[in-house]
TIKESE-547542 format. One record per residue (C-alpha): y, z, x. Coordinates in nm, 3 decimals. Layout:
REM residues N
SITE       py       pz       px
SITE        Y        Z        X
...
This chain:
REM residues 147
SITE       py       pz       px
SITE    0.006    0.003    0.003
SITE    0.318    0.075    0.276
SITE    0.163   -0.239    0.464
SITE    0.284   -0.465    0.092
SITE    0.606   -0.271    0.111
SITE    0.658   -0.340    0.457
SITE    0.604   -0.767    0.361
SITE    0.737   -0.669    0.047
SITE    1.040   -0.543    0.223
SITE    1.115   -0.234    0.022
SITE    1.235    0.042    0.127
SITE    1.051    0.337    0.277
SITE    1.012    0.653    0.073
SITE    0.975    1.017    0.190
SITE    0.815    1.286   -0.008
SITE    0.743    1.632    0.006
SITE    0.487    1.646   -0.280
SITE    0.175    1.789   -0.169
SITE   -0.118    1.570   -0.371
SITE   -0.507    1.675   -0.441
SITE   -0.772    1.570   -0.441
SITE   -0.919    1.575   -0.848
SITE   -1.294    1.436   -0.843
SITE   -1.390    1.297   -1.171
SITE   -1.809    1.209   -1.119
SITE   -2.090    1.468   -1.210
SITE   -2.115    1.777   -1.056
SITE   -2.428    1.695   -0.787
SITE   -2.198    1.380   -0.763
SITE   -1.923    1.557   -0.599
SITE   -1.823    1.656   -0.224
SITE   -1.873    2.017   -0.092
SITE   -1.821    2.246    0.189
SITE   -2.123    2.521    0.309
SITE   -1.936    2.872    0.295
SITE   -2.133    3.267    0.314
SITE   -2.169    3.304    0.001
SITE   -1.952    3.642   -0.133
SITE   -2.298    3.874   -0.259
SITE   -2.611    3.917   -0.061
SITE   -2.894    3.948   -0.257
SITE   -3.199    4.222   -0.250
SITE   -3.512    3.942   -0.153
SITE   -3.701    4.036   -0.480
SITE   -3.354    3.981   -0.698
SITE   -3.221    3.572   -0.827
SITE   -2.896    3.511   -0.923
SITE   -3.086    3.492   -1.282
SITE   -3.154    3.884   -1.263
SITE   -2.775    3.939   -1.358
SITE   -2.564    4.004   -1.632
SITE   -2.235    3.792   -1.550
SITE   -2.016    4.074   -1.687
SITE   -2.227    4.333   -1.435
SITE   -2.118    4.054   -1.109
SITE   -1.769    3.962   -1.178
SITE   -1.562    4.238   -1.277
SITE   -1.240    4.075   -1.420
SITE   -1.538    3.964   -1.736
SITE   -1.662    4.290   -1.806
SITE   -1.305    4.425   -1.759
SITE   -1.222    4.121   -2.016
SITE   -1.555    4.178   -2.273
SITE   -1.430    4.537   -2.237
SITE   -1.043    4.565   -2.342
SITE   -0.985    4.280   -2.546
SITE   -1.324    4.282   -2.775
SITE   -1.131    4.216   -3.002
SITE   -1.027    3.914   -2.917
SITE   -1.294    3.612   -2.922
SITE   -1.032    3.352   -2.813
SITE   -0.976    3.499   -2.485
SITE   -1.324    3.603   -2.415
SITE   -1.514    3.344   -2.174
SITE   -1.823    3.126   -2.295
SITE   -2.129    3.166   -2.206
SITE   -2.138    2.809   -1.993
SITE   -1.864    2.971   -1.942
SITE   -1.980    3.263   -1.803
SITE   -2.289    3.083   -1.615
SITE   -2.099    2.856   -1.453
SITE   -1.941    3.154   -1.282
SITE   -2.243    3.351   -1.164
SITE   -2.388    2.989   -1.049
SITE   -2.059    2.978   -0.793
SITE   -2.033    3.291   -0.721
SITE   -2.378    3.329   -0.591
SITE   -2.400    2.913   -0.387
SITE   -2.407    2.852   -0.035
SITE   -2.075    2.537   -0.170
SITE   -1.755    2.528   -0.183
SITE   -1.576    2.530   -0.554
SITE   -1.420    2.171   -0.570
SITE   -1.081    2.150   -0.851
SITE   -1.293    2.032   -1.154
SITE   -1.478    2.288   -1.153
SITE   -1.169    2.518   -1.097
SITE   -1.017    2.376   -1.352
SITE   -1.391    2.448   -1.609
SITE   -1.360    2.790   -1.576
SITE   -0.957    2.892   -1.606
SITE   -0.884    3.137   -1.799
SITE   -0.910    3.132   -2.177
SITE   -0.554    3.190   -2.195
SITE   -0.461    2.885   -1.992
SITE   -0.727    2.670   -2.273
SITE   -0.397    2.529   -2.406
SITE   -0.400    2.305   -2.079
SITE   -0.623    2.052   -2.212
SITE   -0.524    1.801   -1.917
SITE   -0.611    1.865   -1.570
SITE   -0.366    1.727   -1.400
SITE   -0.096    1.950   -1.594
SITE   -0.269    2.254   -1.486
SITE   -0.260    2.229   -1.113
SITE    0.098    2.096   -1.130
SITE    0.155    2.386   -1.278
SITE   -0.068    2.667   -1.148
SITE   -0.169    2.707   -0.778
SITE   -0.483    2.961   -0.603
SITE   -0.481    3.174   -0.320
SITE   -0.714    3.374   -0.177
SITE   -0.716    3.778   -0.269
SITE   -0.758    4.016   -0.007
SITE   -0.835    4.348   -0.127
SITE   -0.695    4.626    0.078
SITE   -0.992    4.886    0.171
SITE   -1.127    5.096   -0.119
SITE   -0.925    4.885   -0.338
SITE   -1.141    4.718   -0.664
SITE   -0.991    4.334   -0.739
SITE   -0.998    4.538   -1.135
SITE   -0.712    4.774   -0.976
SITE   -0.582    4.461   -0.816
SITE   -0.569    4.260   -1.109
SITE   -0.428    4.532   -1.353
SITE   -0.159    4.616   -1.020
SITE   -0.074    4.250   -1.061
SITE   -0.073    4.245   -1.423
SITE    0.191    4.525   -1.451
SITE    0.422    4.478   -1.149
SITE    0.765    4.345   -1.248
SITE    0.915    4.022   -1.175
SITE    1.187    4.136   -0.943
SITE    0.883    4.311   -0.760
SITE    0.774    4.200   -0.409
SITE    0.422    4.061   -0.402
């Protein structure tokens, strides 16, 4: 494309936009990098022996606190996918991230809009801090506080 623009005499365009590759092929055909699994299992147990709510604190907390709001719960397939991703030795791609977005963000039906409006970054918990306490503190933090 750059060559065609140059041959046709178009001005060169510079941008500060960050481009992101979003694969749309089936899950088994998406590229991934090998990673260290989040949890190590005992030899006599596998991922299917665990309930997603027991493994992922966020789901358990959501189920307890938002019991009356069924629209704010993860579906069974989302829970299954989250559990599978937790034990997977392969990195997660953008399409999968969109598929397991928080239920409150289901109102955003287009994947391109989701990644245009939201960004994700890894979180490192302090020693002794749980994911539940981290999320609670961040949810109730005032906007003028620094992260």
